[in-house]
Structure formats: C-alpha cells, structure tokens
C-alpha positions as CSV (number, residue, x, y, z in Angstrom):
1,M,0.0,0.0,0.0
2,K,3.0,2.3,0.5
3,V,3.7,2.1,-3.2
4,L,0.1,3.1,-3.9
5,D,0.4,6.1,-1.6
6,Q,3.6,7.2,-3.3
7,Y,2.2,6.8,-6.8
8,I,-1.0,8.6,-6.1
9,G,0.9,11.3,-4.1
10,R,3.3,12.0,-6.9
11,T,0.4,12.1,-9.4
12,V,-1.6,14.6,-7.3
13,I,1.3,16.8,-6.3
14,G,2.8,16.8,-9.8
15,G,-0.5,17.8,-11.3
16,T,-1.0,20.5,-8.8
17,L,2.5,22.0,-9.4
18,M,2.0,21.9,-13.2
19,A,-1.4,23.7,-12.8
20,L,0.2,26.2,-10.5
21,L,3.0,26.8,-13.0
22,V,0.6,27.5,-15.8
23,L,-1.8,29.7,-13.7
24,G,1.2,31.6,-12.1
25,A,2.7,32.3,-15.5
26,L,-0.6,33.6,-16.8
27,L,-1.1,35.9,-13.9
28,A,2.5,37.1,-14.0
29,F,2.0,38.1,-17.6
30,V,-1.2,39.9,-16.7
31,D,0.6,41.8,-13.9
32,F,3.4,42.7,-16.2
33,V,1.1,44.1,-18.8
34,S,-0.8,46.0,-16.1
35,E,2.4,47.5,-14.6
36,M,3.6,48.7,-18.1
37,G,1.2,51.7,-17.7
38,D,3.4,53.1,-15.0
39,V,6.7,52.7,-16.9
40,G,8.4,56.0,-17.2
41,K,7.2,57.5,-14.0
42,G,10.1,58.4,-11.8
43,Q,12.7,55.6,-12.3
44,Y,10.1,52.9,-12.8
45,G,11.4,51.0,-15.8
46,I,11.3,47.5,-17.3
47,V,13.8,46.1,-14.8
48,E,11.7,47.4,-11.9
49,V,8.5,46.0,-13.4
50,I,10.1,42.6,-13.8
51,A,11.5,42.7,-10.2
52,Y,8.0,43.7,-8.9
53,V,6.2,41.0,-10.8
54,V,8.8,38.3,-9.7
55,L,8.6,39.4,-6.0
56,S,4.8,39.3,-6.2
57,L,4.7,35.7,-7.4
58,P,4.6,34.1,-3.9
59,K,1.4,36.0,-3.2
60,R,-0.1,35.0,-6.5
61,I,0.9,31.4,-5.8
62,Y,-0.7,31.5,-2.4
63,E,-3.9,33.0,-3.9
64,L,-4.0,30.5,-6.7
65,F,-3.2,27.4,-4.7
66,P,-6.7,26.1,-4.0
67,T,-7.7,26.5,-7.7
68,A,-4.4,24.9,-8.8
69,V,-5.1,21.9,-6.5
70,L,-8.6,21.5,-7.9
71,L,-7.4,21.7,-11.5
72,G,-4.3,19.6,-11.0
73,S,-6.1,16.8,-9.2
74,L,-8.9,16.8,-11.8
75,L,-6.4,16.4,-14.6
76,S,-3.9,14.0,-12.9
77,L,-6.5,11.8,-11.2
78,G,-8.7,12.1,-14.3
79,A,-5.8,10.7,-16.4
80,L,-5.7,7.7,-14.0
81,A,-9.4,7.2,-14.5
82,G,-9.1,7.6,-18.3
83,N,-6.3,5.0,-18.5
84,S,-8.5,2.6,-16.4
85,E,-5.9,2.6,-13.6
86,L,-8.5,3.4,-11.0
87,I,-10.6,0.6,-12.3
88,V,-7.6,-1.8,-12.0
89,M,-7.0,-0.6,-8.4
90,R,-10.6,-1.2,-7.5
91,A,-10.6,-4.6,-9.2
92,S,-7.6,-5.5,-7.2
93,G,-9.6,-5.1,-4.0
94,I,-8.6,-1.5,-3.2
95,S,-11.6,0.4,-1.9
96,I,-12.6,3.9,-2.8
97,A,-12.0,4.9,0.8
98,R,-8.4,3.6,0.5
99,I,-7.8,5.6,-2.7
100,V,-9.3,8.7,-1.0
101,R,-7.0,8.2,1.9
102,S,-3.9,8.2,-0.4
103,V,-5.2,11.4,-2.1
104,M,-5.7,13.0,1.3
105,Q,-2.1,12.1,2.4
106,A,-0.9,14.0,-0.7
107,G,-3.2,16.8,0.3
108,V,-1.5,17.1,3.7
109,V,1.8,17.6,1.9
110,L,0.2,20.4,-0.1
111,V,-1.3,21.9,3.0
112,I,2.2,22.2,4.5
113,L,3.5,23.7,1.3
114,V,0.9,26.4,1.1
115,L,1.3,27.1,4.8
116,L,5.0,27.7,4.4
117,V,4.4,29.9,1.3
118,G,1.8,32.0,3.2
119,E,3.8,32.4,6.4
120,L,7.4,32.5,5.2
121,L,7.4,33.8,1.6
122,V,4.4,36.0,1.1
123,P,5.0,38.7,3.8
124,P,8.7,39.5,3.1
125,S,8.4,39.1,-0.7
126,E,5.3,41.3,-0.9
127,R,6.8,43.9,1.3
128,K,9.9,43.9,-0.8
129,A,7.8,44.1,-4.0
130,Q,5.9,47.2,-2.7
131,T,9.1,48.9,-1.6
132,V,10.8,48.2,-5.0
133,R,7.8,49.8,-6.7
134,A,7.6,52.7,-4.2
135,A,11.4,53.4,-4.4
136,A,11.1,53.8,-8.2
137,L,8.0,56.0,-8.1
138,K,8.9,58.0,-4.9
139,Q,12.5,59.0,-4.7
140,S,12.4,59.8,-1.0
141,I,12.1,56.1,-0.1
142,S,15.1,53.8,0.3
143,L,14.7,50.1,0.4
144,G,15.2,48.3,3.7
145,G,13.9,44.8,3.0
146,Q,12.5,42.9,6.0
147,H,13.9,45.6,8.4
148,G,11.7,48.4,7.0
149,F,12.6,51.3,4.8
150,W,14.2,54.7,5.1
151,V,12.7,58.1,4.4
152,K,14.7,61.3,4.2
153,D,13.1,64.8,4.6
154,G,15.6,67.6,4.8
155,L,17.6,67.2,8.0
156,R,15.4,64.4,9.3
157,V,16.0,60.8,8.5
158,M,13.5,58.1,9.5
159,R,13.5,54.3,9.5
160,V,9.9,53.0,9.3
161,G,9.5,49.5,10.5
162,R,5.8,49.0,9.5
163,V,3.2,50.9,7.6
164,Y,-0.4,49.8,8.2
165,P,-3.4,50.7,6.0
166,D,-5.2,52.5,8.8
167,M,-2.8,55.4,8.6
168,Q,-0.6,54.1,11.3
169,L,3.2,53.5,11.5
170,G,5.0,51.1,13.8
171,N,8.5,50.9,15.1
172,L,10.0,54.2,14.0
173,E,13.5,55.5,14.4
174,I,13.8,59.3,13.8
175,Y,17.2,60.9,13.5
176,Q,17.3,64.7,13.6
177,L,20.5,66.2,12.1
178,N,22.1,69.6,12.5
179,E,23.5,71.8,9.8
180,Q,26.8,69.9,9.9
181,K,24.8,66.6,9.2
182,K,25.5,65.2,12.6
183,V,22.8,63.5,14.7
184,E,21.7,65.6,17.6
185,Q,18.3,64.0,18.4
186,I,17.0,60.4,18.2
187,Y,13.4,59.3,18.7
188,H,12.5,55.6,19.1
189,V,8.7,55.6,18.5
190,K,6.5,52.6,19.2
191,S,3.6,53.8,17.1
192,A,2.4,56.9,15.2
193,R,-1.1,57.6,13.7
194,Y,-2.1,60.3,11.2
195,R,-5.3,62.1,12.3
196,A,-6.6,65.6,11.7
197,D,-3.6,66.6,9.6
198,K,-1.3,65.8,12.5
199,W,0.9,62.9,13.5
200,Q,0.2,61.5,17.0
201,L,3.3,59.8,18.3
202,K,3.1,57.4,21.3
203,N,5.6,55.7,23.6
204,I,8.7,57.6,22.6
205,D,12.3,57.0,23.9
206,Y,14.0,60.3,23.3
207,S,17.8,60.9,23.3
208,E,19.6,64.2,22.8
209,I,23.3,64.2,21.9
210,G,25.2,67.3,23.1
211,D,28.7,68.3,23.7
212,T,28.7,67.0,27.2
213,G,27.1,63.6,26.4
214,V,23.8,61.9,25.8
215,S,20.7,62.6,27.8
216,S,17.7,60.3,27.6
217,S,14.0,60.6,28.5
218,Y,10.6,59.0,27.9
219,I,7.7,60.8,26.3
220,A,4.3,59.2,26.5
221,A,2.7,61.2,23.6
222,L,3.8,63.9,21.1
223,E,2.1,65.7,18.2
224,W,4.0,66.6,15.0
225,T,2.5,68.3,11.9
226,E,5.1,66.8,9.5
227,L,6.6,63.4,9.7
228,F,5.6,61.1,6.8
229,N,3.7,61.9,3.6
230,P,0.3,60.3,3.9
231,D,0.1,59.7,0.2
232,L,2.8,57.1,0.5
233,F,0.4,54.8,2.4
234,N,-1.1,53.7,-0.9
235,V,2.2,52.2,-2.1
236,V,4.0,51.0,1.0
237,S,1.2,50.0,3.5
238,V,1.1,46.4,4.7
239,K,-2.3,45.1,3.8
240,P,-3.9,42.5,6.1
241,D,-3.8,39.7,3.4
242,N,-0.1,40.3,3.0
243,M,0.7,39.7,6.6
244,S,1.5,36.4,8.3
245,A,-1.0,34.8,10.6
246,V,1.3,35.4,13.6
247,D,1.6,39.1,12.8
248,L,-2.2,39.4,12.2
249,Y,-2.9,37.8,15.5
250,K,-0.5,40.1,17.4
251,Y,-1.7,43.3,15.6
252,S,-5.4,42.4,16.0
253,N,-4.8,42.0,19.7
254,Y,-3.0,45.3,19.8
255,L,-6.0,47.0,18.1
256,A,-8.4,45.3,20.5
257,D,-6.4,46.4,23.6
258,N,-6.5,50.0,22.4
259,Q,-10.3,49.9,21.7
260,L,-9.8,50.1,17.9
261,D,-11.6,48.3,15.1
262,D,-9.8,44.9,14.5
263,S,-12.5,43.2,12.4
264,S,-10.6,43.3,9.1
265,Y,-7.5,41.9,10.8
266,R,-9.4,39.2,12.7
267,L,-11.0,38.1,9.4
268,A,-7.7,38.1,7.6
269,F,-6.2,36.0,10.4
270,W,-8.9,33.4,10.2
271,I,-8.7,33.4,6.4
272,K,-4.9,32.7,6.8
273,V,-5.8,29.8,9.1
274,I,-8.6,28.3,6.9
275,T,-6.9,28.8,3.4
276,P,-4.5,25.8,3.8
277,L,-7.4,23.6,4.8
278,S,-9.3,24.6,1.6
279,T,-6.6,22.6,-0.2
280,L,-8.1,19.4,1.2
281,V,-11.5,20.6,0.4
282,M,-10.5,21.1,-3.3
283,L,-9.4,17.5,-3.4
284,I,-12.7,16.3,-1.9
285,I,-14.6,18.3,-4.6
286,A,-12.4,16.8,-7.4
287,L,-12.8,13.1,-6.3
288,P,-16.5,12.6,-7.2
289,F,-15.8,13.9,-10.8
290,V,-12.8,11.7,-11.1
291,F,-14.5,8.5,-10.1
292,S,-17.5,9.2,-12.3
293,S,-15.3,9.8,-15.4
294,Q,-13.8,6.8,-17.1
295,R,-13.0,8.3,-20.5
296,S,-9.6,9.7,-21.5
297,G,-11.3,12.1,-23.8
298,A,-12.9,14.0,-20.9
299,A,-9.8,16.1,-20.1
300,G,-11.3,19.2,-21.6
301,G,-14.5,18.8,-19.7
302,R,-12.5,18.3,-16.4
303,V,-10.6,21.5,-17.1
304,L,-13.8,23.4,-17.6
305,V,-15.4,21.9,-14.5
306,G,-12.3,22.8,-12.5
307,L,-12.2,26.4,-13.7
308,L,-15.9,26.8,-13.0
309,L,-15.7,25.3,-9.5
310,G,-12.5,27.2,-8.7
311,I,-14.1,30.5,-9.8
312,G,-17.3,29.7,-8.0
313,F,-15.5,28.9,-4.8
314,F,-13.4,32.0,-5.0
315,L,-16.5,34.2,-5.6
316,L,-18.5,32.5,-2.8
317,N,-15.6,32.8,-0.4
318,R,-15.1,36.6,-1.1
319,T,-18.8,37.2,-1.0
320,V,-19.3,35.5,2.4
321,N,-16.2,37.2,3.8
322,H,-17.5,40.7,2.9
323,M,-21.0,39.9,4.0
324,G,-19.7,38.8,7.3
325,Q,-18.0,42.1,7.8
326,V,-21.1,44.1,6.8
327,Y,-23.5,42.1,9.1
328,G,-21.0,41.8,12.0
329,L,-20.6,38.0,11.8
330,H,-17.8,36.4,13.8
331,P,-14.6,36.4,11.6
332,L,-14.2,32.6,12.1
333,M,-17.7,32.0,10.8
334,S,-17.2,34.3,7.8
335,A,-13.9,32.6,6.9
336,A,-14.9,29.0,7.6
337,F,-18.5,28.9,6.3
338,P,-17.7,28.6,2.5
339,V,-15.1,26.0,3.1
340,V,-17.3,23.9,5.4
341,M,-20.3,24.1,3.0
342,V,-18.3,23.0,0.0
343,A,-16.6,20.2,2.0
344,V,-20.0,18.9,3.1
345,L,-21.3,18.9,-0.5
346,G,-18.1,17.2,-1.7
347,L,-18.3,14.5,1.0
348,Y,-22.0,13.9,0.2
349,S,-21.2,13.5,-3.5
350,L,-18.3,11.2,-2.7
351,K,-20.5,9.0,-0.5
352,R,-23.0,8.5,-3.3
353,I,-20.3,6.8,-5.4
354,H,-20.3,3.0,-5.1
C-alpha cells in the first residue's frame, strides 16, 4: 500500500504543481502588462517592473493554490481514470476509501507547502515588491527589506518598521540632524497615527546628543505636523492579506487592547488559518468527478469543470467574507462557512459513489 500512496501522491502533487506553474505564469503576464502603464514614472522601468512581478509571485501562488489543487487533481487523477488505472485498483480489492486516503495524504503535503508559502514567503516578498515599486516611483524612499525602509526629509532621517493601511506607522526611528549633518536628536517611537492633519506619536524613547554627552528621557505622547507623507500609504502599506498569521494575531490583539476596530485583521487572520485547509476541500470536490469519469477524452471537460468550480468557490468565499463584515458575523464563521459548506457537498457526492 505504501507504493500506492507514493504513486497517487506523486500524481496529485505533480498535477498541482503543473497547474500552479501555468496559472502563475498567466497571472504574472497579466501583472506585467498592467504595470507597463506606470513605466516612465520616476525611475520605474522594465527592470523594476520585472522585479516587482517576480517578487509578487509568492502572493499569486498563495492565492491560486486552491484552484491549482482543484485543476491539478482533476487532470492528474482524471488521467488515471481515463487510463483505467482506478478501475484496476478497485478490481484488485482496493476500496474507494483507501484511494481517497492516499489522495488526502498527498493533500497534507500540499497543506504544509501552502502554509510555508503563506507564512514565510508572502510577507517579506510582498513587502519587498511594494518597496521596490515605491522606491522607483517615490525617490524619497530607500529600500530596507524585511527591516523596514528609510525616508529622508531635509535634515530628518527616519526608518519606518511597518506601515499599516489604517494610517498608522509602527517601530519608527527618527534621527534629527544639525547643519553639519551630525545626529543631535534620536526618537524611538512605538507607534504613530495620522489624524486631523497631525501625527500622533506614542511611547517615545528620546535621546539628545550634546557636547557633554547623551541625555535620555521617555515621552508618552507627542504631536507633529510633519513626519511622513500620507500619500505614500497607498504604495507601501502592509495590507492585512499580505501579513503572516502570527503578525495578524498580534496586531489584531493590539487593536483590541486599544479599543480600535480589529474586524478586518481578525477576518484576515482566520482566512490565513482556513486557506491551507481549503486545499483538502478542493481534493474532496475533485474526487467525485474523477470516479464518475472513465473516458480519457474527458480532459477538456474536467478543465472546464475545474475552472468553474474554482471561480465559483473564489466568488463564494469573497462574498461571504465581505457579507460577514457588513453584518457583523464572527470572523471565524465568515472565513470557515464557505469551506465547510463546500466540504459537506463534496463528501456527500463522494458518499454516493459506489
């Protein structure tokens, strides 16, 4: 049975990776064409466009993974059905349940893969992609990778650790220079929020460098009229769906502790948790179609079915997610309901096959 598990596993994983390659290349081309409209602005050229598209690929792969699993499993397992290999397996005494188990074991490997992509690759690569694009379009920004980025404004130099879409900065380091370009003041700021045309800084460790030495103090709150151009939020902000589940959990707790709206981040957190599980759901959906198809000429039909189901699941998922926010549903319910509903339908269809 170990040989059977390995054979089916290689078939499912290989089909999924092939579908992911095709879909990823297609979306990368679409992104490339879309970005060409900004070529020529600032220093945004072909090289920067290619870098941006390549760095955005992990996010695209993560978004496409459930659909790729559905398409890949329909084609790869459908090929086994079309070649009568599934019939031979069943004639040899292997039950449908045993074949399903082998498919699900391959699904666990795919779950681990998409989890690693979503947690380890997407956040830093998407942050790097946005800063590459921002650096070419806005000359005041310097790349800083996973350690943030730098902004220079006259005699003030700032390192920004995080930029959130709710007009808030996190983990700032502000260096005030004198006319001789020497540092005379340093601010370590925990958070800063832009409100009413002013920046509200909180939890500040302040140091002043003088001729006699360095003096330090703590400032609970401070208001500045100029700090960071709010227009740059559109190009460098960290969107909830680009953050890791760990960061989403920590930041949503921070918002809740400060009596701020955390609904979008809670929802994004649960979507991050549920998305890897949707990989298994896609396999459950594919299996009834595979077992009911015995003709090798049905590949085109399987592709069409896979695309329709993948698009339908994507639209259902997004619709329920947005409706959950509008009607105040618990984020876990909004994130899990589409997956649970589709899984139940898939299991019911699979149970009807004898």
